PDB file with one MODEL, atoms N, CA, C and O in Angstrom:
MODEL        1
ATOM      1  N   MET A   1     130.612 -62.080  74.843  1.00  0.00           N
ATOM      2  CA  MET A   1     130.381 -60.622  75.062  1.00  0.00           C
ATOM      3  C   MET A   1     131.351 -59.690  74.664  1.00  0.00           C
ATOM      4  O   MET A   1     132.558 -59.765  74.894  1.00  0.00           O
ATOM      5  N   GLY A   2     130.673 -58.684  73.970  1.00  0.00           N
ATOM      6  CA  GLY A   2     131.775 -57.524  73.373  1.00  0.00           C
ATOM      7  C   GLY A   2     132.395 -56.575  74.523  1.00  0.00           C
ATOM      8  O   GLY A   2     131.976 -56.418  75.670  1.00  0.00           O
ATOM      9  N   ARG A   3     133.335 -56.080  73.992  1.00  0.00           N
ATOM     10  CA  ARG A   3     134.185 -55.171  74.961  1.00  0.00           C
ATOM     11  C   ARG A   3     133.221 -53.907  75.431  1.00  0.00           C
ATOM     12  O   ARG A   3     132.330 -53.453  74.713  1.00  0.00           O
ATOM     13  N   THR A   4     133.465 -53.534  76.428  1.00  0.00           N
ATOM     14  CA  THR A   4     132.659 -52.309  77.023  1.00  0.00           C
ATOM     15  C   THR A   4     133.559 -51.002  77.368  1.00  0.00           C
ATOM     16  O   THR A   4     133.174 -49.884  77.710  1.00  0.00           O
ATOM     17  N   ASP A   5     134.805 -51.465  77.183  1.00  0.00           N
ATOM     18  CA  ASP A   5     135.721 -50.359  77.566  1.00  0.00           C
ATOM     19  C   ASP A   5     136.159 -49.571  76.436  1.00  0.00           C
ATOM     20  O   ASP A   5     137.360 -49.339  76.291  1.00  0.00           O
ATOM     21  N   THR A   6     135.162 -49.073  75.498  1.00  0.00           N
ATOM     22  CA  THR A   6     135.350 -48.264  74.426  1.00  0.00           C
ATOM     23  C   THR A   6     135.439 -46.703  74.858  1.00  0.00           C
ATOM     24  O   THR A   6     134.974 -46.150  75.855  1.00  0.00           O
ATOM     25  N   ASN A   7     136.130 -46.221  73.864  1.00  0.00           N
ATOM     26  CA  ASN A   7     136.245 -44.649  74.070  1.00  0.00           C
ATOM     27  C   ASN A   7     134.840 -43.930  73.901  1.00  0.00           C
ATOM     28  O   ASN A   7     134.083 -44.194  72.967  1.00  0.00           O
ATOM     29  N   PRO A   8     134.573 -43.042  74.841  1.00  0.00           N
ATOM     30  CA  PRO A   8     133.263 -42.335  74.877  1.00  0.00           C
ATOM     31  C   PRO A   8     133.002 -41.630  73.499  1.00  0.00           C
ATOM     32  O   PRO A   8     131.865 -41.661  73.029  1.00  0.00           O
ATOM     33  N   ARG A   9     133.958 -41.036  72.880  1.00  0.00           N
ATOM     34  CA  ARG A   9     133.818 -40.506  71.566  1.00  0.00           C
ATOM     35  C   ARG A   9     133.284 -41.425  70.581  1.00  0.00           C
ATOM     36  O   ARG A   9     132.326 -41.200  69.841  1.00  0.00           O
ATOM     37  N   ASP A  10     134.007 -42.518  70.636  1.00  0.00           N
ATOM     38  CA  ASP A  10     133.670 -43.812  69.476  1.00  0.00           C
ATOM     39  C   ASP A  10     132.240 -44.169  69.795  1.00  0.00           C
ATOM     40  O   ASP A  10     131.360 -44.322  68.947  1.00  0.00           O
ATOM     41  N   THR A  11     132.080 -44.300  71.223  1.00  0.00           N
ATOM     42  CA  THR A  11     130.949 -44.761  71.469  1.00  0.00           C
ATOM     43  C   THR A  11     129.630 -43.846  71.066  1.00  0.00           C
ATOM     44  O   THR A  11     128.575 -44.352  70.684  1.00  0.00           O
ATOM     45  N   GLN A  12     129.827 -42.565  71.194  1.00  0.00           N
ATOM     46  CA  GLN A  12     128.773 -41.518  70.886  1.00  0.00           C
ATOM     47  C   GLN A  12     128.839 -41.722  69.278  1.00  0.00           C
ATOM     48  O   GLN A  12     127.726 -41.758  68.752  1.00  0.00           O
ATOM     49  N   THR A  13     129.833 -41.848  68.494  1.00  0.00           N
ATOM     50  CA  THR A  13     129.635 -41.847  67.212  1.00  0.00           C
ATOM     51  C   THR A  13     128.951 -42.992  66.608  1.00  0.00           C
ATOM     52  O   THR A  13     128.109 -42.895  65.716  1.00  0.00           O
ATOM     53  N   VAL A  14     129.359 -44.087  67.147  1.00  0.00           N
ATOM     54  CA  VAL A  14     128.486 -45.519  66.578  1.00  0.00           C
ATOM     55  C   VAL A  14     126.921 -45.345  66.977  1.00  0.00           C
ATOM     56  O   VAL A  14     125.993 -45.746  66.274  1.00  0.00           O
ATOM     57  N   ALA A  15     126.788 -44.701  68.184  1.00  0.00           N
ATOM     58  CA  ALA A  15     125.293 -44.529  68.468  1.00  0.00           C
ATOM     59  C   ALA A  15     124.650 -43.391  67.559  1.00  0.00           C
ATOM     60  O   ALA A  15     123.524 -43.476  67.068  1.00  0.00           O
ATOM     61  N   LEU A  16     125.460 -42.387  67.413  1.00  0.00           N
ATOM     62  CA  LEU A  16     124.685 -41.317  66.210  1.00  0.00           C
ATOM     63  C   LEU A  16     124.578 -41.934  64.735  1.00  0.00           C
ATOM     64  O   LEU A  16     123.694 -41.575  63.958  1.00  0.00           O
ATOM     65  N   ASN A  17     125.559 -42.903  64.406  1.00  0.00           N
ATOM     66  CA  ASN A  17     125.445 -43.691  63.365  1.00  0.00           C
ATOM     67  C   ASN A  17     124.166 -44.604  63.201  1.00  0.00           C
ATOM     68  O   ASN A  17     123.412 -44.809  62.251  1.00  0.00           O
ATOM     69  N   ALA A  18     124.209 -44.992  64.277  1.00  0.00           N
ATOM     70  CA  ALA A  18     122.797 -45.959  64.416  1.00  0.00           C
ATOM     71  C   ALA A  18     121.622 -45.123  64.290  1.00  0.00           C
ATOM     72  O   ALA A  18     120.650 -45.425  63.597  1.00  0.00           O
ATOM     73  N   LEU A  19     121.738 -44.007  65.013  1.00  0.00           N
ATOM     74  CA  LEU A  19     120.410 -43.358  65.077  1.00  0.00           C
ATOM     75  C   LEU A  19     119.941 -42.618  63.632  1.00  0.00           C
ATOM     76  O   LEU A  19     118.787 -42.424  63.252  1.00  0.00           O
ATOM     77  N   VAL A  20     121.134 -42.286  62.985  1.00  0.00           N
ATOM     78  CA  VAL A  20     120.698 -41.658  61.653  1.00  0.00           C
ATOM     79  C   VAL A  20     120.335 -42.944  60.725  1.00  0.00           C
ATOM     80  O   VAL A  20     119.622 -42.771  59.737  1.00  0.00           O
ATOM     81  N   TRP A  21     120.754 -44.036  60.999  1.00  0.00           N
ATOM     82  CA  TRP A  21     120.343 -45.103  59.998  1.00  0.00           C
ATOM     83  C   TRP A  21     118.832 -45.289  60.515  1.00  0.00           C
ATOM     84  O   TRP A  21     117.876 -45.244  59.740  1.00  0.00           O
ATOM     85  N   THR A  22     118.725 -45.472  61.703  1.00  0.00           N
ATOM     86  CA  THR A  22     117.233 -45.886  62.212  1.00  0.00           C
ATOM     87  C   THR A  22     116.169 -44.804  61.640  1.00  0.00           C
ATOM     88  O   THR A  22     115.035 -45.101  61.265  1.00  0.00           O
ATOM     89  N   LEU A  23     116.690 -43.577  61.636  1.00  0.00           N
ATOM     90  CA  LEU A  23     115.654 -42.642  61.283  1.00  0.00           C
ATOM     91  C   LEU A  23     115.619 -42.512  59.804  1.00  0.00           C
ATOM     92  O   LEU A  23     114.699 -41.799  59.403  1.00  0.00           O
ATOM     93  N   SER A  24     116.333 -42.986  58.960  1.00  0.00           N
ATOM     94  CA  SER A  24     116.277 -43.042  57.672  1.00  0.00           C
ATOM     95  C   SER A  24     115.444 -43.814  56.980  1.00  0.00           C
ATOM     96  O   SER A  24     115.542 -43.866  55.754  1.00  0.00           O
ATOM     97  N   ASP A  25     114.589 -44.461  57.596  1.00  0.00           N
ATOM     98  CA  ASP A  25     113.315 -45.172  57.442  1.00  0.00           C
ATOM     99  C   ASP A  25     112.216 -44.861  57.896  1.00  0.00           C
ATOM    100  O   ASP A  25     112.135 -45.251  59.061  1.00  0.00           O
ATOM    101  N   GLU A  26     111.123 -44.238  57.485  1.00  0.00           N
ATOM    102  CA  GLU A  26     109.959 -43.527  58.106  1.00  0.00           C
ATOM    103  C   GLU A  26     109.210 -44.603  58.949  1.00  0.00           C
ATOM    104  O   GLU A  26     108.888 -44.262  60.088  1.00  0.00           O
ATOM    105  N   ARG A  27     108.916 -45.774  58.560  1.00  0.00           N
ATOM    106  CA  ARG A  27     108.499 -46.611  59.529  1.00  0.00           C
ATOM    107  C   ARG A  27     109.167 -47.120  60.728  1.00  0.00           C
ATOM    108  O   ARG A  27     108.594 -47.314  61.800  1.00  0.00           O
ATOM    109  N   ARG A  28     110.341 -47.315  60.506  1.00  0.00           N
ATOM    110  CA  ARG A  28     111.297 -47.599  61.698  1.00  0.00           C
ATOM    111  C   ARG A  28     111.462 -46.388  62.411  1.00  0.00           C
ATOM    112  O   ARG A  28     111.552 -46.528  63.631  1.00  0.00           O
ATOM    113  N   ALA A  29     111.533 -45.101  61.916  1.00  0.00           N
ATOM    114  CA  ALA A  29     111.692 -43.957  62.979  1.00  0.00           C
ATOM    115  C   ALA A  29     110.108 -43.849  63.548  1.00  0.00           C
ATOM    116  O   ALA A  29     110.095 -43.708  64.771  1.00  0.00           O
ATOM    117  N   ASP A  30     109.052 -43.878  63.062  1.00  0.00           N
ATOM    118  CA  ASP A  30     107.769 -44.055  63.766  1.00  0.00           C
ATOM    119  C   ASP A  30     107.692 -44.922  64.941  1.00  0.00           C
ATOM    120  O   ASP A  30     107.180 -44.690  66.036  1.00  0.00           O
ATOM    121  N   ARG A  31     108.384 -46.118  64.448  1.00  0.00           N
ATOM    122  CA  ARG A  31     108.492 -47.156  65.646  1.00  0.00           C
ATOM    123  C   ARG A  31     109.301 -46.744  66.764  1.00  0.00           C
ATOM    124  O   ARG A  31     108.972 -46.998  67.923  1.00  0.00           O
ATOM    125  N   LEU A  32     110.330 -46.128  66.462  1.00  0.00           N
ATOM    126  CA  LEU A  32     111.274 -45.615  67.410  1.00  0.00           C
ATOM    127  C   LEU A  32     110.805 -44.632  68.484  1.00  0.00           C
ATOM    128  O   LEU A  32     111.058 -44.743  69.683  1.00  0.00           O
ATOM    129  N   VAL A  33     109.964 -43.484  67.812  1.00  0.00           N
ATOM    130  CA  VAL A  33     109.449 -42.584  68.543  1.00  0.00           C
ATOM    131  C   VAL A  33     108.024 -43.151  69.225  1.00  0.00           C
ATOM    132  O   VAL A  33     107.523 -42.500  70.141  1.00  0.00           O
ATOM    133  N   SER A  34     107.438 -44.286  68.788  1.00  0.00           N
ATOM    134  CA  SER A  34     106.235 -44.779  69.754  1.00  0.00           C
ATOM    135  C   SER A  34     107.030 -45.560  70.730  1.00  0.00           C
ATOM    136  O   SER A  34     106.699 -45.346  71.897  1.00  0.00           O
ATOM    137  N   LEU A  35     107.793 -46.234  70.594  1.00  0.00           N
ATOM    138  CA  LEU A  35     108.348 -47.413  71.651  1.00  0.00           C
ATOM    139  C   LEU A  35     109.142 -46.481  72.771  1.00  0.00           C
ATOM    140  O   LEU A  35     108.988 -46.757  73.961  1.00  0.00           O
ATOM    141  N   THR A  36     109.893 -45.504  72.425  1.00  0.00           N
ATOM    142  CA  THR A  36     110.592 -45.214  73.249  1.00  0.00           C
ATOM    143  C   THR A  36     110.100 -43.696  74.004  1.00  0.00           C
ATOM    144  O   THR A  36     110.584 -43.272  75.054  1.00  0.00           O
ATOM    145  N   GLY A  37     109.067 -43.036  73.224  1.00  0.00           N
ATOM    146  CA  GLY A  37     108.304 -41.899  73.876  1.00  0.00           C
ATOM    147  C   GLY A  37     108.992 -40.554  73.505  1.00  0.00           C
ATOM    148  O   GLY A  37     108.511 -39.435  73.680  1.00  0.00           O
ATOM    149  N   LEU A  38     110.393 -40.903  72.875  1.00  0.00           N
ATOM    150  CA  LEU A  38     110.893 -39.582  72.496  1.00  0.00           C
ATOM    151  C   LEU A  38     110.199 -39.008  71.324  1.00  0.00           C
ATOM    152  O   LEU A  38     109.567 -39.668  70.500  1.00  0.00           O
ATOM    153  N   THR A  39     110.351 -37.857  71.314  1.00  0.00           N
ATOM    154  CA  THR A  39     109.576 -37.055  70.436  1.00  0.00           C
ATOM    155  C   THR A  39     110.767 -36.441  69.195  1.00  0.00           C
ATOM    156  O   THR A  39     111.923 -36.234  69.565  1.00  0.00           O
ATOM    157  N   PRO A  40     110.454 -36.242  68.066  1.00  0.00           N
ATOM    158  CA  PRO A  40     111.349 -35.570  67.124  1.00  0.00           C
ATOM    159  C   PRO A  40     112.247 -34.396  67.905  1.00  0.00           C
ATOM    160  O   PRO A  40     113.478 -34.365  67.900  1.00  0.00           O
ATOM    161  N   ALA A  41     111.375 -33.438  68.576  1.00  0.00           N
ATOM    162  CA  ALA A  41     111.995 -32.465  69.412  1.00  0.00           C
ATOM    163  C   ALA A  41     112.859 -32.855  70.415  1.00  0.00           C
ATOM    164  O   ALA A  41     113.821 -32.149  70.716  1.00  0.00           O
ATOM    165  N   ASP A  42     112.591 -34.032  71.031  1.00  0.00           N
ATOM    166  CA  ASP A  42     113.601 -34.533  71.871  1.00  0.00           C
ATOM    167  C   ASP A  42     114.763 -34.872  71.510  1.00  0.00           C
ATOM    168  O   ASP A  42     115.848 -34.401  71.852  1.00  0.00           O
ATOM    169  N   LEU A  43     114.509 -35.739  70.775  1.00  0.00           N
ATOM    170  CA  LEU A  43     115.816 -36.304  69.855  1.00  0.00           C
ATOM    171  C   LEU A  43     116.769 -35.264  69.609  1.00  0.00           C
ATOM    172  O   LEU A  43     117.962 -35.347  69.903  1.00  0.00           O
ATOM    173  N   ARG A  44     116.006 -33.905  68.853  1.00  0.00           N
ATOM    174  CA  ARG A  44     117.052 -32.933  68.434  1.00  0.00           C
ATOM    175  C   ARG A  44     117.705 -32.262  69.564  1.00  0.00           C
ATOM    176  O   ARG A  44     118.900 -31.989  69.452  1.00  0.00           O
ATOM    177  N   ALA A  45     116.939 -31.902  70.861  1.00  0.00           N
ATOM    178  CA  ALA A  45     117.573 -31.147  71.851  1.00  0.00           C
ATOM    179  C   ALA A  45     118.335 -32.163  72.812  1.00  0.00           C
ATOM    180  O   ALA A  45     119.289 -31.753  73.473  1.00  0.00           O
ATOM    181  N   ARG A  46     117.966 -33.326  72.881  1.00  0.00           N
ATOM    182  CA  ARG A  46     118.927 -34.259  73.912  1.00  0.00           C
ATOM    183  C   ARG A  46     119.714 -35.070  73.017  1.00  0.00           C
ATOM    184  O   ARG A  46     119.983 -36.178  73.481  1.00  0.00           O
ATOM    185  N   LEU A  47     120.176 -34.817  71.816  1.00  0.00           N
ATOM    186  CA  LEU A  47     120.986 -35.874  71.185  1.00  0.00           C
ATOM    187  C   LEU A  47     122.370 -36.086  71.814  1.00  0.00           C
ATOM    188  O   LEU A  47     122.934 -37.170  71.667  1.00  0.00           O
ATOM    189  N   ALA A  48     122.847 -35.244  72.400  1.00  0.00           N
ATOM    190  CA  ALA A  48     124.063 -35.589  73.128  1.00  0.00           C
ATOM    191  C   ALA A  48     124.027 -36.378  74.502  1.00  0.00           C
ATOM    192  O   ALA A  48     125.047 -36.816  75.034  1.00  0.00           O
ATOM    193  N   GLU A  49     123.041 -36.483  74.906  1.00  0.00           N
ATOM    194  CA  GLU A  49     122.734 -37.068  76.393  1.00  0.00           C
ATOM    195  C   GLU A  49     122.892 -38.912  76.061  1.00  0.00           C
ATOM    196  O   GLU A  49     122.405 -39.589  75.155  1.00  0.00           O
ATOM    197  N   PRO A  50     123.659 -39.241  77.065  1.00  0.00           N
ATOM    198  CA  PRO A  50     123.938 -40.883  76.765  1.00  0.00           C
ATOM    199  C   PRO A  50     122.684 -41.717  76.952  1.00  0.00           C
ATOM    200  O   PRO A  50     122.575 -42.794  76.364  1.00  0.00           O
ATOM    201  N   GLY A  51     121.641 -41.205  77.832  1.00  0.00           N
ATOM    202  CA  GLY A  51     120.510 -41.825  77.925  1.00  0.00           C
ATOM    203  C   GLY A  51     119.463 -41.973  76.792  1.00  0.00           C
ATOM    204  O   GLY A  51     118.577 -42.819  76.675  1.00  0.00           O
ATOM    205  N   VAL A  52     119.791 -40.937  75.990  1.00  0.00           N
ATOM    206  CA  VAL A  52     119.138 -40.937  74.730  1.00  0.00           C
ATOM    207  C   VAL A  52     119.473 -41.731  73.939  1.00  0.00           C
ATOM    208  O   VAL A  52     118.710 -42.600  73.517  1.00  0.00           O
ATOM    209  N   LEU A  53     120.822 -41.582  73.532  1.00  0.00           N
ATOM    210  CA  LEU A  53     121.527 -42.615  72.596  1.00  0.00           C
ATOM    211  C   LEU A  53     121.450 -44.042  72.985  1.00  0.00           C
ATOM    212  O   LEU A  53     121.307 -44.980  72.201  1.00  0.00           O
ATOM    213  N   ALA A  54     121.573 -44.123  74.442  1.00  0.00           N
ATOM    214  CA  ALA A  54     121.341 -45.611  75.014  1.00  0.00           C
ATOM    215  C   ALA A  54     119.942 -46.220  74.579  1.00  0.00           C
ATOM    216  O   ALA A  54     119.841 -47.380  74.177  1.00  0.00           O
ATOM    217  N   ALA A  55     119.004 -45.455  74.677  1.00  0.00           N
ATOM    218  CA  ALA A  55     117.637 -45.838  74.534  1.00  0.00           C
ATOM    219  C   ALA A  55     117.408 -45.877  73.030  1.00  0.00           C
ATOM    220  O   ALA A  55     116.507 -46.649  72.703  1.00  0.00           O
ATOM    221  N   CYS A  56     117.991 -45.246  72.069  1.00  0.00           N
ATOM    222  CA  CYS A  56     117.943 -45.593  70.392  1.00  0.00           C
ATOM    223  C   CYS A  56     118.811 -46.807  70.171  1.00  0.00           C
ATOM    224  O   CYS A  56     118.456 -47.494  69.213  1.00  0.00           O
ATOM    225  N   LEU A  57     119.932 -47.253  70.881  1.00  0.00           N
ATOM    226  CA  LEU A  57     120.715 -48.532  70.633  1.00  0.00           C
ATOM    227  C   LEU A  57     119.872 -49.600  71.242  1.00  0.00           C
ATOM    228  O   LEU A  57     119.858 -50.700  70.688  1.00  0.00           O
ATOM    229  N   ALA A  58     119.001 -49.356  72.574  1.00  0.00           N
ATOM    230  CA  ALA A  58     118.099 -50.697  73.128  1.00  0.00           C
ATOM    231  C   ALA A  58     116.999 -50.722  72.049  1.00  0.00           C
ATOM    232  O   ALA A  58     116.651 -51.852  71.708  1.00  0.00           O
ATOM    233  N   PHE A  59     116.435 -49.759  71.496  1.00  0.00           N
ATOM    234  CA  PHE A  59     115.198 -50.015  70.446  1.00  0.00           C
ATOM    235  C   PHE A  59     115.947 -50.754  69.369  1.00  0.00           C
ATOM    236  O   PHE A  59     115.138 -51.503  68.821  1.00  0.00           O
ATOM    237  N   LEU A  60     117.094 -50.864  68.850  1.00  0.00           N
ATOM    238  CA  LEU A  60     117.612 -51.777  67.740  1.00  0.00           C
ATOM    239  C   LEU A  60     118.020 -53.063  68.407  1.00  0.00           C
ATOM    240  O   LEU A  60     118.121 -54.018  67.638  1.00  0.00           O
ATOM    241  N   GLU A  61     118.262 -53.275  69.616  1.00  0.00           N
ATOM    242  CA  GLU A  61     118.618 -54.471  70.112  1.00  0.00           C
ATOM    243  C   GLU A  61     117.288 -55.352  70.289  1.00  0.00           C
ATOM    244  O   GLU A  61     117.221 -56.572  70.138  1.00  0.00           O
ATOM    245  N   ALA A  62     116.352 -54.574  70.604  1.00  0.00           N
ATOM    246  CA  ALA A  62     114.922 -55.137  70.867  1.00  0.00           C
ATOM    247  C   ALA A  62     114.516 -55.975  69.549  1.00  0.00           C
ATOM    248  O   ALA A  62     113.636 -56.818  69.718  1.00  0.00           O
ATOM    249  N   HIS A  63     115.055 -55.837  68.263  1.00  0.00           N
ATOM    250  CA  HIS A  63     114.537 -56.318  67.205  1.00  0.00           C
ATOM    251  C   HIS A  63     115.872 -56.666  66.338  1.00  0.00           C
ATOM    252  O   HIS A  63     116.497 -55.935  65.569  1.00  0.00           O
ATOM    253  N   GLU A  64     116.082 -57.892  66.676  1.00  0.00           N
ATOM    254  CA  GLU A  64     117.671 -58.378  65.896  1.00  0.00           C
ATOM    255  C   GLU A  64     117.691 -58.093  64.431  1.00  0.00           C
ATOM    256  O   GLU A  64     118.737 -57.708  63.908  1.00  0.00           O
ATOM    257  N   PRO A  65     116.451 -58.280  63.643  1.00  0.00           N
ATOM    258  CA  PRO A  65     117.038 -57.963  62.293  1.00  0.00           C
ATOM    259  C   PRO A  65     117.345 -56.582  62.055  1.00  0.00           C
ATOM    260  O   PRO A  65     118.013 -56.316  61.055  1.00  0.00           O
ATOM    261  N   ASP A  66     116.963 -55.666  62.812  1.00  0.00           N
ATOM    262  CA  ASP A  66     117.067 -54.014  62.682  1.00  0.00           C
ATOM    263  C   ASP A  66     118.525 -54.003  63.320  1.00  0.00           C
ATOM    264  O   ASP A  66     119.271 -53.218  62.736  1.00  0.00           O
ATOM    265  N   LEU A  67     119.067 -54.641  64.307  1.00  0.00           N
ATOM    266  CA  LEU A  67     120.150 -54.588  64.865  1.00  0.00           C
ATOM    267  C   LEU A  67     121.291 -55.252  63.922  1.00  0.00           C
ATOM    268  O   LEU A  67     122.392 -54.709  63.831  1.00  0.00           O
ATOM    269  N   ILE A  68     121.052 -56.188  63.376  1.00  0.00           N
ATOM    270  CA  ILE A  68     122.000 -56.549  62.108  1.00  0.00           C
ATOM    271  C   ILE A  68     122.120 -55.858  61.154  1.00  0.00           C
ATOM    272  O   ILE A  68     123.265 -55.621  60.771  1.00  0.00           O
ATOM    273  N   ALA A  69     121.040 -55.323  60.473  1.00  0.00           N
ATOM    274  CA  ALA A  69     121.036 -54.552  59.366  1.00  0.00           C
ATOM    275  C   ALA A  69     121.705 -53.292  59.655  1.00  0.00           C
ATOM    276  O   ALA A  69     122.452 -52.754  58.838  1.00  0.00           O
ATOM    277  N   CYS A  70     121.440 -52.799  60.843  1.00  0.00           N
ATOM    278  CA  CYS A  70     122.024 -51.215  61.202  1.00  0.00           C
ATOM    279  C   CYS A  70     123.607 -51.475  61.376  1.00  0.00           C
ATOM    280  O   CYS A  70     124.433 -50.676  60.934  1.00  0.00           O
ATOM    281  N   ALA A  71     123.971 -52.691  62.074  1.00  0.00           N
ATOM    282  CA  ALA A  71     125.273 -52.828  62.040  1.00  0.00           C
ATOM    283  C   ALA A  71     126.118 -52.862  60.673  1.00  0.00           C
ATOM    284  O   ALA A  71     127.161 -52.245  60.456  1.00  0.00           O
ATOM    285  N   ASP A  72     125.433 -53.722  59.802  1.00  0.00           N
ATOM    286  CA  ASP A  72     126.017 -53.841  58.594  1.00  0.00           C
ATOM    287  C   ASP A  72     126.115 -52.173  57.933  1.00  0.00           C
ATOM    288  O   ASP A  72     127.170 -51.618  57.628  1.00  0.00           O
ATOM    289  N   ALA A  73     125.028 -51.703  57.839  1.00  0.00           N
ATOM    290  CA  ALA A  73     124.964 -50.276  57.284  1.00  0.00           C
ATOM    291  C   ALA A  73     126.051 -49.387  57.962  1.00  0.00           C
ATOM    292  O   ALA A  73     126.780 -48.773  57.183  1.00  0.00           O
ATOM    293  N   VAL A  74     126.209 -49.270  58.936  1.00  0.00           N
ATOM    294  CA  VAL A  74     127.338 -48.341  59.651  1.00  0.00           C
ATOM    295  C   VAL A  74     128.631 -49.096  59.722  1.00  0.00           C
ATOM    296  O   VAL A  74     129.592 -48.440  60.124  1.00  0.00           O
ATOM    297  N   GLY A  75     128.809 -50.178  59.451  1.00  0.00           N
ATOM    298  CA  GLY A  75     130.431 -50.575  59.391  1.00  0.00           C
ATOM    299  C   GLY A  75     130.646 -51.173  60.700  1.00  0.00           C
ATOM    300  O   GLY A  75     131.804 -51.174  61.119  1.00  0.00           O
ATOM    301  N   ALA A  76     129.793 -51.647  61.366  1.00  0.00           N
ATOM    302  CA  ALA A  76     130.173 -52.335  62.954  1.00  0.00           C
ATOM    303  C   ALA A  76     129.580 -53.532  63.169  1.00  0.00           C
ATOM    304  O   ALA A  76     128.879 -54.013  62.279  1.00  0.00           O
ATOM    305  N   THR A  77     129.735 -54.079  64.163  1.00  0.00           N
ATOM    306  CA  THR A  77     129.066 -55.370  64.345  1.00  0.00           C
ATOM    307  C   THR A  77     128.069 -55.240  65.520  1.00  0.00           C
ATOM    308  O   THR A  77     128.083 -54.323  66.340  1.00  0.00           O
ATOM    309  N   PRO A  78     127.171 -56.314  65.494  1.00  0.00           N
ATOM    310  CA  PRO A  78     126.205 -56.237  66.163  1.00  0.00           C
ATOM    311  C   PRO A  78     126.564 -56.047  67.673  1.00  0.00           C
ATOM    312  O   PRO A  78     125.900 -55.305  68.397  1.00  0.00           O
ATOM    313  N   ASP A  79     127.611 -56.731  68.096  1.00  0.00           N
ATOM    314  CA  ASP A  79     128.310 -56.713  69.495  1.00  0.00           C
ATOM    315  C   ASP A  79     128.660 -55.282  69.661  1.00  0.00           C
ATOM    316  O   ASP A  79     128.478 -54.774  70.768  1.00  0.00           O
ATOM    317  N   ALA A  80     129.144 -54.570  68.682  1.00  0.00           N
ATOM    318  CA  ALA A  80     129.599 -53.276  69.171  1.00  0.00           C
ATOM    319  C   ALA A  80     128.665 -52.149  69.433  1.00  0.00           C
ATOM    320  O   ALA A  80     128.935 -51.112  70.039  1.00  0.00           O
ATOM    321  N   LEU A  81     127.323 -52.551  68.798  1.00  0.00           N
ATOM    322  CA  LEU A  81     126.257 -51.662  68.937  1.00  0.00           C
ATOM    323  C   LEU A  81     125.809 -51.945  70.572  1.00  0.00           C
ATOM    324  O   LEU A  81     125.420 -51.023  71.289  1.00  0.00           O
ATOM    325  N   VAL A  82     125.910 -53.194  70.993  1.00  0.00           N
ATOM    326  CA  VAL A  82     125.343 -53.632  72.176  1.00  0.00           C
ATOM    327  C   VAL A  82     126.178 -52.892  73.104  1.00  0.00           C
ATOM    328  O   VAL A  82     125.675 -52.169  73.964  1.00  0.00           O
ATOM    329  N   ALA A  83     127.707 -53.074  72.940  1.00  0.00           N
ATOM    330  CA  ALA A  83     128.591 -52.783  73.761  1.00  0.00           C
ATOM    331  C   ALA A  83     128.468 -51.181  73.742  1.00  0.00           C
ATOM    332  O   ALA A  83     128.589 -50.644  74.843  1.00  0.00           O
ATOM    333  N   ALA A  84     128.261 -50.419  72.728  1.00  0.00           N
ATOM    334  CA  ALA A  84     127.947 -49.012  72.819  1.00  0.00           C
ATOM    335  C   ALA A  84     126.859 -48.829  73.837  1.00  0.00           C
ATOM    336  O   ALA A  84     127.076 -48.187  74.864  1.00  0.00           O
ATOM    337  N   ARG A  85     125.721 -49.363  73.587  1.00  0.00           N
ATOM    338  CA  ARG A  85     124.394 -49.166  74.453  1.00  0.00           C
ATOM    339  C   ARG A  85     124.991 -49.294  75.802  1.00  0.00           C
ATOM    340  O   ARG A  85     124.881 -48.376  76.615  1.00  0.00           O
ATOM    341  N   ALA A  86     125.630 -50.415  76.082  1.00  0.00           N
ATOM    342  CA  ALA A  86     126.009 -50.659  77.687  1.00  0.00           C
ATOM    343  C   ALA A  86     126.925 -49.647  78.152  1.00  0.00           C
ATOM    344  O   ALA A  86     126.874 -49.293  79.330  1.00  0.00           O
ATOM    345  N   ALA A  87     127.698 -49.181  77.408  1.00  0.00           N
ATOM    346  CA  ALA A  87     128.822 -47.895  77.752  1.00  0.00           C
ATOM    347  C   ALA A  87     127.848 -46.746  77.916  1.00  0.00           C
ATOM    348  O   ALA A  87     128.116 -46.143  78.956  1.00  0.00           O
ATOM    349  N   LEU A  88     126.863 -46.244  77.301  1.00  0.00           N
ATOM    350  CA  LEU A  88     126.319 -45.196  77.157  1.00  0.00           C
ATOM    351  C   LEU A  88     125.162 -45.303  78.499  1.00  0.00           C
ATOM    352  O   LEU A  88     124.795 -44.306  79.121  1.00  0.00           O
ATOM    353  N   ASP A  89     124.732 -46.575  78.765  1.00  0.00           N
ATOM    354  CA  ASP A  89     123.763 -46.770  79.929  1.00  0.00           C
ATOM    355  C   ASP A  89     124.697 -46.422  81.329  1.00  0.00           C
ATOM    356  O   ASP A  89     124.207 -45.780  82.259  1.00  0.00           O
ATOM    357  N   GLN A  90     125.791 -46.818  81.347  1.00  0.00           N
ATOM    358  CA  GLN A  90     126.717 -46.661  82.435  1.00  0.00           C
ATOM    359  C   GLN A  90     127.154 -45.044  82.444  1.00  0.00           C
ATOM    360  O   GLN A  90     127.639 -44.631  83.497  1.00  0.00           O
ATOM    361  N   ALA A  91     127.046 -44.351  81.621  1.00  0.00           N
ATOM    362  CA  ALA A  91     127.431 -42.871  81.461  1.00  0.00           C
ATOM    363  C   ALA A  91     126.311 -42.019  81.776  1.00  0.00           C
ATOM    364  O   ALA A  91     126.466 -40.838  82.087  1.00  0.00           O
ATOM    365  N   ALA A  92     124.932 -42.712  81.690  1.00  0.00           N
ATOM    366  CA  ALA A  92     123.761 -41.714  81.764  1.00  0.00           C
ATOM    367  C   ALA A  92     123.745 -41.629  83.301  1.00  0.00           C
ATOM    368  O   ALA A  92     122.927 -40.907  83.870  1.00  0.00           O
TER     369      ALA A  92
ENDMDL
END
C-alpha cells in the first residue's frame, strides 16, 4: 500500500495534474462529467475542494488503464495517485 502521509500541497498538485490530464482528452473528460455528475462549471468553481479532487482521482482508479496512463503522463506512480485520493478523501 502507498504512503498516505503526503504533504497536502503535494497531494493537491498531484490531483490537479491528474485532472488536467483527464480533461485533455474529450472522450475521457465527457466520461468524467457523466460518471461523477460534476459539470464543467462545478469543476471550475470547486477546483480547490478536496472532495472534488478526490472524485476525479477515484474516476481514474475505476479504470486501471487510465490510472496507469495518467500516472505515467504526470510523472507519478499509480500508487501515488491512489494515496493522493485517500488523503483528499480524509481532508474532505
